[in-house]
C-alpha positions as CSV (number, residue, x, y, z in Angstrom):
1,M,-13.3,1.0,6.7
2,T,-11.8,3.3,4.0
3,A,-13.1,4.0,0.5
4,A,-12.0,1.8,-2.4
5,I,-8.9,2.8,-4.4
6,D,-9.6,3.4,-8.0
7,P,-8.7,0.1,-9.8
8,E,-6.9,2.0,-12.5
9,L,-4.7,3.8,-9.9
10,L,-4.0,0.5,-8.1
11,A,-3.0,-1.1,-11.4
12,I,-0.2,1.5,-11.9
13,L,1.1,1.8,-8.3
14,V,4.1,-0.3,-7.4
15,C,6.2,-0.6,-4.3
16,P,9.0,2.0,-4.4
17,V,11.4,-0.5,-2.9
18,T,10.7,-3.6,-5.0
19,R,8.7,-2.3,-8.0
20,T,6.2,-5.0,-7.5
21,P,2.4,-4.6,-7.5
22,L,0.6,-3.7,-4.3
23,R,-2.6,-5.1,-2.9
24,H,-5.2,-3.0,-1.1
25,D,-6.2,-3.8,2.4
26,R,-9.4,-1.8,2.6
27,V,-10.1,-2.6,6.3
28,A,-6.6,-1.3,7.4
29,G,-6.6,1.5,4.8
30,E,-3.2,0.5,3.5
31,L,-1.5,-0.7,0.3
32,I,0.5,-3.8,1.1
33,S,3.8,-4.8,-0.6
34,D,4.2,-8.5,0.2
35,A,7.6,-8.5,-1.5
36,A,9.0,-5.8,0.8
37,G,7.0,-6.7,3.9
38,L,5.7,-3.0,4.1
39,A,2.2,-1.5,4.4
40,Y,1.9,2.0,2.9
41,P,-0.8,4.1,4.5
42,I,-3.7,5.8,2.7
43,R,-4.5,9.2,4.2
44,D,-7.6,11.1,3.1
45,G,-7.8,8.8,0.1
46,V,-4.2,9.5,-1.0
47,P,-1.7,6.6,-1.0
48,V,1.5,7.7,0.9
49,M,4.2,5.9,-1.1
50,L,7.1,6.9,1.1
51,V,9.2,4.2,2.7
52,E,9.7,6.4,5.8
53,E,5.9,6.4,6.3
54,A,5.4,2.6,5.7
55,R,4.7,0.2,8.4
56,R,6.8,-3.0,8.6
57,L,4.7,-6.2,8.4
58,A,5.1,-8.9,11.0
59,P,6.8,-12.0,9.5
60,A,4.4,-14.7,8.5
């Protein structure tokens, strides 16, 4: 399990593709963009907001 993301940081971060808010998946250590279907990794406590580094989510 990863450390929590600062709520103030999470409030200002948006998906670089859709510009929509992200949700934090603490267990996976990712920031999820439901609108884009992407999961951005958090490495050493730092969100990696690069589309090239994001994992595509499986369709629901």
